[in-house]
C-alpha angles and dihedrals in degrees: 000000000000120000089245094060122073126210090250091052093050097040106027125183113259114174108185093225089061095060107016093125092049090045092053092049094046089049090059093045091054090049092054092051092042092054089056088059091043096055094045100044133081113249115267121193116275092012093286088148095069104054136107125229131217116250135184089265106028135300133332138193090213116225114332119200119242113168108296090341134071130207137184134205120215134191108213109200093180099055090022097229137128109229128196117195124184126198091241089068098257120130138187139169149140141222123284100229138130105310135133123264088247091054092047089052092049093047093048093050091046093052092045092051088053087060091048091252106139110183126163112201133191101263101207118096120238133226095014129107118246096009121202122206111261093236091053101041107111096150100071103068109127122121123173107186091201094054094043088053091049091051091052093048089055090049089054091057094042091048092050095050095040089054089054089051091046091054091066091067127076098180124087109308134167124238117259098264143155118247109208093202092078097008093241132142108225146174122192131199123201129212092208094243128110118254131220115270108282113238093226116201099142107150114264095353121113111247092230089064093052093044093051090047090055098037090120135038113277145183107202133181138174152130131272134170093246139244143164113018091008106043096184139063111284148161116238140193130189142160131224115233092024107226121227111278095018095123091054096046116126109246136172145278107037092238091065119098141172116254111211089192092059099027093231144090116267130203113186112234090228090061089057096041095051097043122105091242112025093179093056094043093052093045089052090055095047094046100044094046090049091049090051090053095042097044097044091042091049096235117181093250093170091069098033103054138059119258103037098093119050093210108032100031105051110123113219113245114231126184115232136168125228 
C-alpha cells in the first residue's frame, strides 16, 4: 500500500444496509450495460464475453465489436460519469446521479444512438426475483456517490489480490471479472474434467446458460456485496460439483465458515478489512478453500499449479516497485 493511501481508503466500510437501495439500482445499471456487450459479442465459454472488468476509476466492458468499429462503456466512480468511447474517436456520456433504471436506460440508448451505435438489448433483468423491464423500472433510482465509490475501492483490492491468487495456477482459469447477474467479482479455476449436468434453477436465467457455465469441474471464488442468507459484504468460495467432505474441510482464516444455505464457504468482508494483513488473510481463504476442493475432488494438482515442474512451471521473476 502506498504511503498516500490509508487503510480506510483502501478497505472502506460498506454495510449493505447503508447502501442497499444504491446497490440495487447500480446492479440494474450494470446489467443494462452488460447486456449491450452480450448482444454484440461472440459467445465465449462460460459466458466470459458478458462481464465487466475493474479499472483504476471504476468498471469497463472492454472493447465491444460494432461492424468495423469497436466501442467501450465505462462506469467512472471517481468522477461519477458513464462514458462511451468509440474507436473512431467519438465519445459520449452522462452523469451517474440519482435516476431511475428506466431513465438510465433511455439516456444510455440516446447517447449510443448519437454515436451511431444502434443496439437492441433484452430488457428483462437476470438472476433477480420479480424482475421489472429496464425501460419500465421507475422504482430503483437511488445513487449514493460515496457508497458507489466505496464499492469500487473494495473491488480494486479484491481484483488485485485475486489476480495474485490466479497467477499461481497454470491450468484453465477465467479472468478476474465482474458478473452483473449477481454483481459479484469472480475468478474460476478448472480441473480439466467434465462435470455432471447442472440442475439449473437460477431465477430468471435460462438453464442452458447455467449448464454451459458449469460444464466442467470448477473451484470458484469471489466477492459480492451480500444479500439473502448473507446480508453483508463477503468473499466466497465453492466447488462444482462439491466433493464429499467439502463442507467440513478445515479452511483459513478462523472467521470463514460454510453456508449450507448457499453451498459455499463465506469470509465476511469485515473480517478481512479489520485484520492486520488483509492481503494475507484473503489469500489464506482463497488458497485453503481451493485446496479443499482440489484435494477432495482429486484434481491433478501436479500439472495444474506452478512449482511442480522445474522446466514448465517456473514463474518469471519481474522487478516491480510498490
